[in-house]
ROGU-164367 format. One record per residue: residue in one letter; z, y, x of N, C-alpha, C in turn. Coordinates in steps of 0.02 Angstrom, whole numbers. Atoms other than C-alpha are relative to their C-alpha. Example, Ala and Ser with C-alpha at 12.3 -4.5 7.8 and 13.67 -1.06 7.14 Angstrom:
[node A, [0, -59, 45], [390, -225, 615], [0, 60, 45]] [node S, [-3, -59, -42], [357, -53, 684], [37, 55, -39]] 
END
This chain:
[node M, [-77, -6, 27], [-591, -364, 591], [45, -58, 19]] [node L, [-39, 60, -17], [-543, -541, 633], [-19, -14, 75]] [node H, [17, 28, -64], [-537, -619, 810], [-5, -60, 10]] [node P, [7, 59, 12], [-596, -782, 842], [56, -44, 29]] [node E, [-46, 42, -26], [-463, -839, 959], [63, -2, -50]] [node A, [-63, 1, 44], [-299, -892, 882], [48, -55, 18]] [node S, [-49, 52, -25], [-143, -978, 915], [10, -55, -64]] [node P, [1, 56, 48], [-126, -1152, 824], [69, -10, -16]] [node C, [-72, 6, 21], [44, -1130, 754], [-2, 30, -65]] [node E, [-19, -19, 74], [114, -1119, 577], [43, 62, -1]] [node S, [-47, -46, 6], [201, -961, 522], [73, -22, -34]] [node S, [-63, 28, 25], [391, -994, 474], [10, 27, -68]] [node S, [-18, -19, 68], [465, -972, 306], [34, 59, -3]] [node S, [-38, -72, 8], [559, -813, 346], [-17, 35, 72]] [node L, [34, -47, -39], [477, -673, 443], [63, 28, 53]] [node L, [-57, -32, -48], [644, -594, 491], [31, -54, 41]] [node K, [-22, 51, -51], [702, -756, 573], [-51, -12, 63]] [node L, [60, -3, -63], [533, -751, 672], [9, 43, 44]] [node I, [-13, -61, -48], [579, -584, 733], [52, -21, 61]] [node G, [-58, 14, -53], [739, -658, 817], [-25, -50, 53]] [node R, [20, 54, -38], [652, -819, 877], [-58, 14, 39]] [node R, [63, -20, -28], [495, -731, 935], [-58, -48, -20]] [node Q, [58, 34, 38], [329, -789, 850], [-34, -39, 55]] [node C, [26, 49, -58], [228, -926, 940], [-52, 40, 25]] [node V, [43, -39, -19], [92, -806, 957], [15, 49, 75]] [node V, [-22, -44, -45], [191, -704, 1072], [5, -29, 76]] [node P, [0, 36, -59], [232, -833, 1213], [-88, -12, 30]] [node F, [74, 17, -12], [37, -872, 1202], [-34, 54, 29]] [node L, [37, -66, -27], [-27, -696, 1239], [40, 20, 64]] [node L, [-34, -14, -75], [112, -680, 1380], [-21, -39, 46]] [node A, [38, 52, -46], [38, -830, 1461], [-55, 16, 20]] [node I, [55, -36, -14], [-121, -749, 1455], [3, 55, 47]] [node L, [-4, -65, -37], [-66, -587, 1533], [23, -15, 73]] [node V, [-20, 29, -70], [31, -676, 1677], [-46, -34, 39]] [node C, [56, 38, -45], [-120, -788, 1720], [-59, 43, 10]] [node L, [66, -43, -11], [-237, -641, 1724], [-10, 26, 73]] [node S, [10, -35, -56], [-304, -598, 1892], [-53, 52, 6]] [node F, [32, -62, 8], [-359, -421, 1905], [-52, 6, 65]] [node S, [51, -24, -53], [-527, -375, 2010], [18, 62, 24]] [node A, [-10, -80, -25], [-543, -211, 2093], [-1, 42, -54]] [node A, [3, -51, 64], [-590, -141, 1930], [62, -12, -50]] [node G, [-53, 21, 35], [-452, -230, 1842], [71, 31, 25]] [node Q, [-54, -17, -30], [-331, -162, 1963], [32, 69, -20]] [node A, [-9, -75, 22], [-351, 16, 1894], [46, -9, -75]] [node L, [-29, 5, 63], [-288, -63, 1721], [80, -2, -3]] [node V, [-73, 8, -1], [-115, -103, 1773], [23, 30, 76]] [node P, [-2, -24, -74], [-64, 18, 1923], [34, -38, 47]] [node G, [-41, 43, -65], [2, -51, 2087], [49, 32, 30]] [node S, [-50, -38, -26], [112, 95, 2121], [34, 39, -51]] [node D, [-38, -44, 48], [243, 203, 2033], [-26, 61, -9]] [node A, [32, -72, 3], [140, 360, 2069], [-37, -9, -67]] [node A, [44, 2, 52], [25, 294, 1932], [32, 22, -62]] [node V, [-40, -27, 60], [163, 351, 1802], [23, 55, 1]] [node A, [-12, -74, -3], [168, 529, 1774], [56, 22, -37]] [node P, [-56, -25, 45], [337, 582, 1713], [-9, 73, -32]] [node A, [13, -67, 29], [342, 728, 1592], [66, 33, 22]] [node P, [-66, -37, -14], [476, 865, 1629], [54, -10, -43]] [node Q, [-56, 10, 48], [647, 849, 1558], [7, 37, -48]] [node A, [4, -52, 54], [622, 999, 1465], [-38, -19, -69]] [node Q, [30, 41, 70], [535, 860, 1346], [-52, 31, -24]] [node K, [69, -10, 44], [357, 879, 1303], [3, -59, -47]] [node T, [-10, 43, 46], [412, 781, 1162], [-52, -9, -49]] [node L, [61, 10, 42], [291, 690, 1054], [18, -16, -66]] [node E, [-22, 19, 57], [400, 663, 904], [-31, 42, -59]] [node K, [43, -37, 50], [325, 727, 740], [61, 25, -40]] [node G, [-52, -40, 40], [436, 866, 651], [68, -7, 29]] [node T, [-81, 13, -14], [591, 833, 762], [11, 38, 61]] [node A, [-14, -40, -65], [570, 968, 897], [64, 51, -7]] [node P, [-57, -23, 12], [741, 1032, 921], [-10, 86, 12]] [node T, [4, -69, -9], [761, 1228, 901], [47, 29, 60]] [node E, [-49, -23, -59], [884, 1243, 1044], [2, -60, 50]] [node N, [-8, 64, -52], [914, 1135, 1215], [39, -40, -27]] [node P, [-39, 52, 20], [959, 974, 1150], [57, -22, 47]] [node L, [-39, 37, -59], [1051, 936, 1312], [74, 54, 10]] [node A, [-69, -51, -13], [1178, 1091, 1295], [57, -32, -34]] [node P, [-66, 12, 37], [1301, 1016, 1167], [25, -61, 47]] [node I, [-30, 62, -38], [1323, 849, 1271], [15, 11, 68]] [node Q, [-12, -24, -53], [1323, 929, 1434], [66, 37, -3]] [node S, [-57, -32, 4], [1458, 1040, 1377], [63, -40, -14]] [node A, [-49, 51, 21], [1557, 883, 1305], [25, -31, 74]] [node V, [-23, 43, -54], [1550, 788, 1476], [-1, 38, 54]] [node G, [-3, -50, -71], [1539, 944, 1602], [63, -5, 44]] [node N, [-70, 8, -47], [1720, 929, 1647], [39, -70, 15]] [node L, [-31, 62, -15], [1735, 741, 1655], [-25, -25, 66]] [node H, [22, 17, -71], [1747, 682, 1830], [25, -75, 12]] [node S, [-25, 65, -12], [1782, 494, 1799], [-64, -47, -29]] [node P, [46, 51, 16], [1655, 340, 1785], [26, -45, -71]] [node S, [-35, 43, 50], [1769, 264, 1645], [-44, 11, -53]] [node L, [26, 2, 60], [1675, 215, 1496], [36, 33, -56]] [node Q, [-48, -14, 54], [1831, 234, 1393], [14, 77, -1]] [node A, [-6, -71, -7], [1854, 415, 1463], [-55, 34, -31]] [node L, [57, -33, 34], [1674, 448, 1422], [-5, -3, -68]] [node A, [-10, 19, 76], [1695, 384, 1239], [48, 67, -24]] [node G, [-40, -44, 15], [1841, 506, 1225], [-20, 64, 5]] [node A, [28, -76, -3], [1757, 661, 1287], [-56, 6, -66]] [node L, [60, -1, 52], [1611, 620, 1157], [32, 3, -67]] [node G, [-33, 0, 58], [1744, 598, 1020], [-6, -67, -42]] [node L, [16, 88, 32], [1690, 399, 998], [64, -25, 25]] [node S, [-56, 48, -7], [1818, 272, 978], [-4, -63, 46]] [node P, [26, 60, -31], [1830, 115, 1080], [-31, -47, -38]] [node A, [36, 49, 54], [1770, 13, 932], [-79, 15, 4]] [node Q, [69, -21, -6], [1613, 119, 951], [-48, -15, 63]] [node I, [31, 25, -57], [1566, 46, 1123], [-25, -63, -6]] [node G, [22, 64, -6], [1449, -97, 1136], [-61, 1, -30]] [node R, [80, 4, 14], [1274, -149, 1107], [-4, 2, -83]] [node Q, [13, -9, 73], [1295, -187, 917], [18, 70, -36]] [node Q, [-22, -74, 26], [1385, -30, 886], [-50, 55, 19]] [node F, [41, -48, -7], [1249, 72, 973], [-59, -17, -40]] [node E, [75, 9, 31], [1092, -22, 898], [6, 5, -76]] [node D, [-2, 3, 67], [1153, -36, 715], [36, 46, -36]] [node S, [-54, -61, 37], [1268, 124, 674], [-43, 64, 27]] [node S, [33, -70, -15], [1224, 303, 667], [29, 25, 74]] [node T, [-20, -29, -61], [1335, 345, 815], [37, -57, 60]] [node G, [-26, 51, -26], [1399, 231, 964], [-34, 13, 75]] [node M, [27, -7, -69], [1362, 207, 1151], [6, -84, 34]] [node E, [15, 67, -21], [1313, 49, 1253], [-16, 10, 79]] [node E, [11, -2, -66], [1314, 28, 1447], [-64, -43, 9]] [node I, [74, 38, -20], [1129, -14, 1515], [7, -22, 65]] [node S, [4, 34, -68], [1108, -125, 1664], [-58, 2, 16]] [node G, [68, 6, -15], [975, -123, 1775], [-37, 68, 26]] [node L, [23, -74, -18], [945, 74, 1795], [36, 19, 62]] [node G, [-24, -32, -52], [963, 163, 1948], [39, -38, 50]] [node E, [-38, 24, -45], [1082, 126, 2089], [47, -61, -15]] [node A, [-49, 55, 9], [1187, -46, 2088], [78, 33, 5]] [node G, [-62, -26, 3], [1359, 1, 2034], [4, 62, -44]] [node A, [4, -75, 31], [1315, 174, 1965], [-3, -18, -74]] [node P, [1, 11, 55], [1359, 152, 1779], [-67, 45, -39]] [node A, [49, -35, 47], [1210, 208, 1653], [23, -16, -71]] [node V, [-17, 4, 63], [1256, 237, 1471], [-57, 24, -61]] [node A, [45, -28, 59], [1136, 254, 1301], [64, 21, -49]] [node V, [-54, -16, 48], [1236, 358, 1175], [-49, 21, -65]] [node K, [32, -30, 54], [1185, 401, 1000], [67, 47, -33]] [node W, [-53, -58, 1], [1293, 569, 976], [-30, 48, -33]] [node Q, [12, -70, 23], [1304, 723, 878], [64, 45, 5]] [node R, [-68, -41, -4], [1423, 869, 906], [37, 12, -66]] [node A, [-47, -4, 50], [1567, 877, 792], [-5, 63, -33]] [node G, [-2, -66, 36], [1537, 1001, 657], [-55, 37, -3]] [node G, [64, -33, -7], [1368, 1044, 700], [-13, 63, 28]] [node G, [8, -62, -28], [1408, 1185, 804], [-21, 67, -32]] [node Q, [7, -52, 29], [1344, 1361, 776], [-55, -2, -53]] [node N, [61, 1, 32], [1171, 1296, 707], [2, -73, -32]] [node P, [-3, 65, 29], [1209, 1151, 575], [-60, -45, -2]] [node Q, [76, 50, -5], [1021, 1109, 580], [-16, -36, 48]] [node V, [-7, 36, -68], [1029, 1060, 761], [42, -50, -7]] [node G, [-46, 45, -10], [1178, 964, 744], [-5, -51, -63]] [node S, [-6, 32, 70], [1144, 880, 572], [-18, -75, 26]] [node A, [24, 77, -9], [1061, 713, 643], [15, -4, 76]] [node P, [-17, 25, -73], [1126, 617, 800], [-56, -12, 32]] [node K, [62, 10, -47], [1008, 602, 948], [22, -46, 51]] [node V, [-13, 53, -53], [1002, 476, 1084], [-12, 27, 64]] [node Y, [3, -31, -65], [1042, 528, 1260], [12, -56, 54]] [node L, [-25, 41, -46], [1056, 437, 1424], [40, 26, 48]] [node L, [-58, -20, -37], [1213, 463, 1528], [1, -31, 68]] [node S, [-11, 16, -67], [1210, 434, 1713], [57, 21, 45]] [node W, [-47, -25, -33], [1350, 432, 1834], [-30, 9, 72]] [node D, [30, -15, -61], [1298, 521, 1999], [59, -18, 63]] [node G, [-57, 11, -47], [1463, 482, 2088], [59, 59, -1]] [node K, [-43, -54, 21], [1545, 648, 2033], [9, 17, -70]] [node N, [9, -20, 72], [1484, 694, 1860], [-49, -54, -33]] [node W, [46, 39, 41], [1393, 617, 1710], [-67, 52, -9]] [node Q, [72, -50, 15], [1203, 682, 1695], [-40, -31, -52]] [node A, [20, 25, 63], [1135, 683, 1540], [-81, 20, -11]] [node S, [73, -3, 12], [946, 657, 1481], [-2, -4, -73]] [node Y, [26, 18, 73], [885, 681, 1305], [-54, -40, -15]] [node L, [58, 56, 8], [783, 536, 1241], [-35, 18, -71]] [node V, [40, -8, 70], [735, 551, 1047], [67, 7, -44]] [node V, [-56, -7, 69], [823, 592, 867], [4, -66, -8]] [node S, [-38, 71, 8], [925, 449, 827], [-31, -28, -59]] [node S, [18, 46, 73], [881, 310, 695], [59, -62, 13]] [node D, [-66, 44, 4], [1015, 188, 637], [-25, -80, 28]] [node A, [41, 48, -25], [887, 53, 694], [-37, 2, 61]] [node L, [37, 4, -60], [838, 53, 879], [24, -38, 54]] [node T, [-23, 32, -53], [857, -39, 1043], [-22, 42, 67]] [node L, [22, -25, -73], [848, 24, 1224], [-3, -65, 47]] [node E, [18, 56, -42], [773, -101, 1348], [-23, 19, 61]] [node V, [23, -16, -56], [751, -80, 1537], [-66, -55, 18]] [node L, [73, 30, -20], [570, -144, 1585], [0, -46, 67]] [node P, [1, 30, -58], [544, -276, 1711], [-41, 22, 51]] [node A, [29, -38, -63], [509, -205, 1886], [16, -44, 58]] [node E, [-11, 35, -71], [497, -265, 2064], [-6, 62, 57]] [node G, [3, -51, -61], [556, -151, 2213], [-17, 65, 2]] [node S, [30, -65, 12], [550, 16, 2133], [56, 46, 1]] [node E, [-53, -48, -13], [651, 165, 2172], [25, 26, -75]] [node A, [3, -34, 74], [617, 227, 1988], [7, -66, -46]] [node S, [5, 42, 48], [650, 117, 1829], [-37, 28, -61]] [node L, [31, -16, 56], [552, 119, 1678], [51, -29, -72]] [node F, [-32, 27, 39], [644, 89, 1509], [-33, 26, -66]] [node A, [34, -12, 75], [591, 88, 1323], [58, 6, -60]] [node V, [-35, -12, 65], [674, 161, 1165], [-47, -27, -58]] [node I, [39, 28, 47], [620, 47, 1031], [19, 21, -76]] [node I, [-20, -26, 67], [631, 133, 853], [-30, -34, -52]] [node Y, [37, 43, 51], [612, 27, 696], [12, 45, -64]] [node R, [6, -33, 51], [551, 124, 549], [-11, -32, -66]] [node D, [5, 25, 64], [561, 94, 359], [35, -58, -17]] [node V, [-20, 61, 20], [624, -48, 267], [-43, -63, 34]] [node T, [36, 62, -25], [496, -161, 343], [-1, -6, 81]] [node A, [-18, -7, -70], [561, -127, 520], [-53, 0, 50]] [node V, [60, -4, -44], [396, -76, 604], [23, 28, 68]] [node P, [-26, -16, -65], [436, -53, 788], [-48, 58, 32]] [node Y, [52, -44, -25], [370, 98, 882], [54, 13, 76]] [node P, [-36, -11, -53], [411, 108, 1075], [-16, 56, 35]] [node V, [5, -73, -35], [441, 270, 1179], [29, -20, 80]] [node I, [-7, 18, -70], [433, 238, 1372], [30, 63, 38]] [node F, [-15, -60, -60], [531, 340, 1499], [15, -25, 65]] [node R, [-9, 10, -73], [542, 353, 1677], [82, 5, 22]] [node F, [-60, -23, -27], [723, 350, 1758], [8, 2, 79]] [node Q, [-2, -15, -70], [745, 425, 1927], [46, 59, 6]] [node D, [-49, -62, -24], [883, 531, 2024], [43, 22, -63]] [node H, [-48, -9, 48], [1000, 504, 1875], [-28, 40, -61]] [node H, [25, -27, 58], [875, 577, 1746], [-53, -34, -26]] [node A, [49, 37, 35], [755, 509, 1621], [-55, 55, -18]] [node A, [66, -38, 14], [580, 575, 1586], [-37, -32, -44]] [node L, [49, 38, 44], [457, 546, 1444], [-62, -24, 35]] [node V, [69, 25, -28], [304, 444, 1502], [-45, -13, -50]] [node W, [41, 22, 49], [221, 380, 1345], [33, -6, -67]] [node D, [-28, 4, 73], [263, 391, 1153], [-55, -38, -52]] [node G, [37, 37, 50], [188, 255, 1039], [-8, 26, -73]] [node R, [-1, -26, 61], [214, 369, 890], [-52, 63, -3]] [node A, [33, -56, -9], [102, 509, 951], [-75, -19, -33]] [node D, [57, -7, 32], [-61, 547, 863], [-61, -34, 51]] [node S, [50, 15, -49], [-168, 510, 1019], [17, -76, 23]] [node S, [-5, 69, -26], [-82, 333, 1049], [-53, -35, -40]] [node S, [44, 57, 29], [-196, 176, 1019], [57, -56, -25]] [node Y, [-64, 45, 16], [-19, 91, 972], [-14, -14, -73]] [node T, [-3, 18, 67], [-16, -12, 803], [71, -38, 1]] [node G, [-47, 43, 22], [149, -69, 743], [-13, -43, -64]] [node Y, [6, 37, 55], [180, -215, 630], [73, -10, -49]] [node N, [-72, 6, 39], [304, -245, 484], [37, -68, 17]] [node Y, [-37, 49, -25], [449, -345, 533], [-7, -15, 69]] [node G, [29, 17, -60], [385, -331, 711], [61, -10, 49]] [node S, [-34, 12, -47], [448, -366, 878], [-40, 13, 66]] [node I, [38, -21, -67], [401, -309, 1059], [31, -32, 51]] [node E, [-26, 32, -67], [415, -398, 1224], [-41, 29, 53]] [node F, [29, -15, -59], [375, -343, 1402], [-6, -45, 57]] [node K, [4, 54, -38], [322, -446, 1537], [-55, 26, 71]] [node K, [31, -19, -51], [269, -417, 1719], [-79, -37, 3]] [node A, [71, 31, 9], [67, -456, 1735], [-45, 36, 39]] [node G, [45, -33, -25], [-63, -427, 1866], [34, 35, 69]] [node G, [-31, -39, -61], [53, -366, 2003], [8, 75, -3]] [node G, [-22, -70, 12], [71, -191, 1922], [69, 25, 3]] [node S, [-66, -27, -1], [217, -82, 1926], [19, 7, -87]] [node V, [-18, -14, 73], [202, -58, 1722], [-14, -68, -28]] [node P, [8, 61, 32], [231, -215, 1634], [-42, -9, -73]] [node A, [38, 16, 58], [105, -283, 1496], [55, -2, -62]] [node M, [-26, 3, 62], [173, -260, 1316], [-32, -41, -55]] [node V, [28, 34, 50], [159, -382, 1175], [29, 20, -68]] [node V, [-34, -23, 53], [184, -328, 1004], [-22, -59, -59]] [node A, [31, 52, 46], [187, -451, 858], [39, 18, -69]] [node G, [-25, -4, 68], [233, -450, 668], [-40, -28, -53]] [node Q, [28, 42, 65], [173, -492, 486], [-67, 49, 13]] [node A, [62, -31, 13], [-15, -460, 468], [-4, 24, -59]] [node D, [13, -44, 60], [-79, -337, 339], [-73, -3, -13]] [node P, [75, 9, 6], [-248, -399, 296], [-51, 44, -47]] [node G, [42, -52, 54], [-300, -283, 155], [-25, -43, -64]] [node L, [36, 16, 51], [-422, -384, 58], [35, -71, -36]] [node L, [-31, 44, 21], [-290, -518, 31], [71, 19, 2]] [node S, [-58, -35, -13], [-126, -432, -13], [54, -43, -6]] [node F, [-61, 41, -2], [39, -529, 27], [68, 36, -27]] [node P, [-58, -52, 16], [217, -464, -34], [29, 13, 67]] [node A, [-27, -31, -53], [312, -361, 79], [29, -34, 43]] [node S, [-46, 27, -40], [424, -482, 155], [-18, -78, -27]] [node Q, [14, 78, 24], [390, -686, 168], [62, -24, -20]] [node E, [-60, 22, 33], [563, -693, 113], [-12, -5, -82]] [node D, [13, -4, 62], [487, -664, -53], [-54, -56, -25]] [node S, [49, 44, 15], [350, -789, -42], [-8, -61, 48]] [node G, [14, 53, -60], [346, -892, 113], [-73, -6, 16]] [node R, [73, -5, -18], [172, -835, 139], [-23, 46, 49]] [node G, [40, -55, -45], [58, -724, 255], [-3, -44, 81]] [node F, [20, 22, -69], [27, -744, 446], [3, 52, 44]] [node Q, [-18, -48, -67], [64, -665, 608], [-41, 16, 50]] [node V, [54, -25, -50], [-35, -556, 721], [54, 39, 62]] [node A, [-36, -30, -65], [14, -506, 898], [-70, 32, 45]] [node T, [50, -34, -34], [-81, -383, 1004], [29, 13, 65]] [node A, [-13, -16, -67], [-70, -370, 1199], [-17, 68, 32]] [node Y, [17, -67, -26], [-63, -204, 1289], [0, -3, 74]] [node I, [-14, -16, -78], [-84, -154, 1469], [-9, 73, 7]] [node W, [12, -70, -22], [-66, 9, 1558], [-61, 18, 29]] [node K, [63, -27, -22], [-212, 113, 1581], [-6, 87, -2]] [node N, [8, -74, 0], [-240, 303, 1626], [53, 29, -43]] [node G, [-54, -30, 31], [-59, 345, 1579], [16, -24, -71]] [node A, [-9, 24, 65], [-50, 251, 1416], [-5, -76, 0]] [node Y, [-3, 70, 25], [-29, 80, 1340], [-71, -10, -41]] [node V, [53, 10, 32], [-196, 13, 1284], [-11, -73, -26]] [node P, [0, 78, 26], [-229, -151, 1173], [-68, -20, 34]] [node I, [56, 46, -23], [-337, -287, 1257], [-13, -66, -24]] [node R, [7, 65, 40], [-313, -431, 1151], [48, -13, -59]] [node Q, [-42, 0, 61], [-264, -483, 987], [1, -74, -25]] [node E, [4, 59, 10], [-220, -649, 922], [32, -16, -71]] [node Y, [-38, 22, 66], [-168, -730, 747], [29, -66, -3]] [node T, [-15, 69, 14], [-77, -883, 687], [-53, -31, -47]] [node R, [56, 28, 45], [-198, -1004, 623], [31, -44, -51]] [node N, [-26, 40, 50], [-115, -1064, 463], [-38, -3, -61]] [node R, [44, 10, 63], [-186, -1092, 287], [-12, 74, -22]] [node D, [20, -66, 29], [-167, -910, 233], [-46, 41, 44]] [node Y, [49, -29, -34], [-256, -854, 390], [-78, -15, -17]] [node V, [56, 35, 12], [-402, -975, 351], [-25, 33, -68]] [node L, [27, -26, 70], [-406, -913, 169], [-10, 73, 9]] [node Y, [25, -65, -16], [-400, -729, 221], [-67, 5, 30]] [node S, [57, 12, -49], [-538, -765, 347], [-67, -16, -44]] [node F, [50, 20, 63], [-642, -848, 200], [-11, 57, -47]] [node I, [5, -61, 54], [-613, -705, 83], [-39, 59, 39]] [node A, [19, -58, -44], [-647, -568, 219], [-82, -11, 15]] [node A, [60, 6, -18], [-809, -649, 273], [-59, -8, -55]] [node L, [40, -18, 63], [-883, -660, 99], [-7, 62, -27]] [node H, [6, -73, 17], [-833, -484, 69], [-50, 31, 32]] [node L, [43, -32, -44], [-944, -442, 210], [-73, -40, -16]] [node H, [60, 54, 21], [-1075, -579, 139], [-31, -34, 65]] [node D, [18, 46, -63], [-1061, -676, 300], [6, -64, -13]] [node Y, [2, 65, 33], [-1107, -838, 224], [18, -54, 57]] [node Q, [0, 47, -65], [-1119, -923, 405], [69, -6, 15]] [node K, [-67, 1, -14], [-940, -874, 444], [41, -30, -56]] [node A, [-37, 41, 55], [-876, -933, 272], [-12, -63, 3]] [node Y, [32, 71, 2], [-975, -1090, 280], [49, -41, 53]] [node S, [-45, 34, -51], [-880, -1130, 450], [72, -6, -21]] [node L, [-66, 1, 22], [-716, -1115, 364], [19, -55, -55]] [node V, [-16, 55, 64], [-746, -1260, 230], [-23, -56, 39]] [node D, [37, 61, -7], [-767, -1434, 246], [-63, -8, -49]] [node P, [51, 3, 40], [-941, -1436, 173], [0, -55, -41]] [node G, [1, 43, 50], [-953, -1599, 93], [53, -10, -59]] [node Q, [-49, 8, 47], [-787, -1596, 13], [-4, 68, -48]] [node F, [3, -71, 32], [-813, -1399, -42], [-53, 0, -52]] [node L, [64, 3, 41], [-983, -1429, -111], [-11, -57, -48]] [node R, [18, 64, 36], [-953, -1610, -180], [-67, -24, 2]] [node T, [64, 30, -4], [-1110, -1672, -110], [-1, -34, 71]] [node K, [3, 33, -60], [-1155, -1788, 30], [-62, 41, 42]] [node K, [54, -44, -46], [-1294, -1668, 91], [12, 69, -6]] [node P, [-24, -78, 2], [-1207, -1502, 113], [-56, 34, 45]] [node N, [33, -42, -56], [-1305, -1353, 189], [15, 70, -24]] [node L, [-21, -64, 15], [-1284, -1172, 201], [-33, 36, -57]] [node K, [37, -33, 63], [-1418, -1124, 64], [32, -29, -56]] [node L, [-25, 25, 67], [-1329, -1233, -62], [76, 44, 2]] [node F, [-54, -30, -7], [-1164, -1152, -3], [-9, 76, -29]] [node R, [16, -67, 20], [-1232, -978, -23], [-12, 9, -76]] [node E, [20, -6, 67], [-1304, -1009, -196], [65, -16, -53]] [node R, [-63, 21, 35], [-1137, -1093, -254], [42, 62, -14]] [node I, [-41, -55, -1], [-1048, -933, -207], [-18, 50, -47]] [node Q, [23, -49, 35], [-1159, -815, -280], [-12, -16, -87]] [node N, [-4, 20, 77], [-1174, -916, -454], [71, 0, -30]] [node A, [-72, 20, 20], [-997, -976, -466], [58, 35, 22]] [node W, [-60, -47, -14], [-891, -862, -375], [-24, 74, 26]] [node P, [27, -69, -12], [-969, -692, -387], [53, 54, 20]] [node E, [-50, -59, -18], [-793, -595, -367], [19, -6, 73]] [node F, [-10, -3, -74], [-780, -653, -184], [-49, 34, 35]] [node I, [44, -31, -30], [-936, -559, -136], [-11, 73, -40]] [node D, [-12, -67, 22], [-879, -397, -238], [52, 37, 30]] [node D, [-45, -33, -27], [-773, -272, -193], [72, -4, -38]] [node K, [-59, 9, 42], [-607, -355, -256], [55, 0, 49]] [node I, [-61, 3, -28], [-428, -356, -200], [42, -58, -19]] [node F, [-25, 54, 30], [-350, -523, -217], [85, 5, 24]] [node E, [-71, 0, -21], [-156, -547, -210], [36, -62, 0]] [node V, [-46, 74, 0], [-19, -682, -165], [48, 25, -50]] [node P, [-49, -21, 27], [110, -677, -298], [78, -22, 34]] [node V, [-70, 13, -34], [301, -674, -252], [16, -64, -26]] [node R, [-16, 72, 24], [382, -843, -261], [29, 5, -66]] [node R, [-39, 12, 64], [495, -806, -412], [-52, 14, -58]] [node E, [60, -8, 55], [341, -751, -520], [-38, -65, -4]] [node M, [34, 62, 9], [245, -916, -481], [9, -39, 68]] [node D, [-25, 52, -60], [318, -1056, -377], [-34, -64, -9]] [node T, [31, 60, 1], [190, -1175, -356], [-3, -45, 65]] [node G, [-6, 47, -64], [222, -1231, -181], [-69, -1, 40]] [node G, [72, 3, -36], [41, -1211, -127], [-23, 62, 38]] [node Q, [12, -56, -28], [-67, -1074, -75], [-38, 49, -43]] [node T, [16, -33, 53], [-95, -995, -241], [-9, 77, 9]] [node F, [8, -73, 7], [-172, -817, -254], [-37, 7, -66]] [node V, [24, -27, 62], [-233, -719, -394], [-48, 67, 8]] [node L, [49, -73, 1], [-364, -573, -447], [22, 20, -76]] [node K, [-24, -37, 50], [-290, -459, -576], [-72, 22, -37]] [node L, [65, -13, 23], [-434, -435, -707], [13, 67, -55]] [node G, [-23, -56, 54], [-343, -301, -824], [7, -27, -66]] [node S, [-12, 17, 66], [-289, -306, -998], [48, -66, 4]] [node G, [-41, 54, -11], [-146, -435, -937], [-18, -63, 7]] [node K, [40, 63, -22], [-272, -556, -878], [-4, -11, 67]] [node M, [3, 5, -64], [-283, -630, -716], [-36, -78, 8]] [node N, [19, 71, -18], [-382, -776, -626], [58, -21, 50]] [node V, [-52, 39, -49], [-267, -892, -531], [-28, -50, 52]] [node Y, [41, 37, -44], [-342, -983, -382], [41, -44, 44]] [node D, [-51, 36, -38], [-267, -1133, -294], [-52, -28, 48]] [node P, [45, 27, -48], [-360, -1184, -135], [35, -65, 22]] [node T, [-30, 60, -40], [-344, -1359, -41], [-40, 2, 57]] [node F, [28, -7, -67], [-368, -1384, 146], [6, -61, 31]] [node T, [0, 46, -41], [-388, -1509, 268], [59, 0, 42]] [node P, [-57, -2, -43], [-243, -1553, 388], [-13, 51, 61]] [node G, [3, -34, -62], [-199, -1436, 531], [-18, -30, 66]] [node P, [8, -76, -10], [-240, -1363, 653], [-54, 42, -27]] [node D, [53, -45, 28], [-395, -1316, 574], [-9, 30, -68]] [node Y, [-8, -21, 61], [-354, -1308, 394], [-61, 26, -28]] [node R, [59, -14, 31], [-533, -1307, 332], [12, -2, -71]] [node L, [5, 3, 66], [-556, -1266, 137], [-39, -64, -21]] [node T, [42, 58, 31], [-594, -1429, 44], [-22, 14, -73]] [node G, [6, -5, 81], [-587, -1350, -138], [32, 56, -17]] [node L, [-20, -61, 30], [-555, -1203, -246], [-4, -4, -75]] [node S, [0, 16, 72], [-495, -1216, -416], [15, 72, -35]] [node R, [-12, -64, 15], [-492, -1065, -536], [11, -5, -86]] [node T, [-32, -1, 75], [-391, -1044, -707], [15, 75, -28]] [node E, [-16, -61, 29], [-367, -889, -815], [71, -5, -27]] [node S, [-77, -11, 23], [-184, -831, -852], [12, 59, -19]] [node N, [-21, -52, 23], [-84, -700, -924], [49, 23, 58]] [node Y, [-59, -20, -41], [37, -588, -813], [32, 55, -36]] 
END
């Protein structure tokens, strides 16, 4: 469940701020990926040629769940721009019924409709534009026109060529992936779902003014895992044409339940997973966690839950935790079994939100029923190891 490698950095007080600043585990994993030296076997993990990326037909073998359009999704936008023979973004916006105020990155990413020019795709000087758009009035089939869709429009010198990407979401980004000397480009549409902003990447290949689906992180067959309040970064690694991907966010450990957002408690720890391209898909190769007090606390609870006393013992300062000058594993196991039996039972512990219990420490609780709960206050050695030095327990009401 847990990986032994960990980045020695503290999580910040605000997870949403961490998304913007990029968590410290992310550059750590990116550095590992950049330094990877692939052997002949490893070369197959990250393809060395664009031929390794097999594009899906533009008819869209879409992997979206429950969003398959009942008619050609390109027909409305092709009709709207078919008679436009100008590369002007203002003219393009007018043909789509968008105002100049709806042109720009923020307008595209954070609203239901809008457009943004995308640099780095196709031939130099040939504009490419991402558009969130729906046909005014919904056309003859209101169900088809009811939700905006995301398109890529590319100027071929005479006309705007349209490619359908995904059903739109108010929170999404489009990013051109790093590449070297390629006639075709890869780009990602990253969709953020639910109030916890879990990111899901959808990868496309752009060539000859059209985009084609390559891989969808939302598919059932995908091995991708998104994290709450997450972020995604892409980095060239190993000389391949498909960049590595690092996904980071708030860990959801299960046995120790944290509030949904660190803004509620200032608690929790971060997780980052590195992916590389293999056999036409991104596959995970390494995972790292921030090693802060909450990570050590969760590791301790998880080890005892599995009756792994050796692992749990390695996470404490034996002399201070057992309050003896001659600590040993046998004494530790007996102390847990006799004094802390709830930790080897099938219990779920919780971290209270700050407004309910503002102790300023690493408090966590176990609800006992009938309005009663155990309140635990652990103490630790200084970082970066943060070994447990003590654990007190009191009973309280909730």
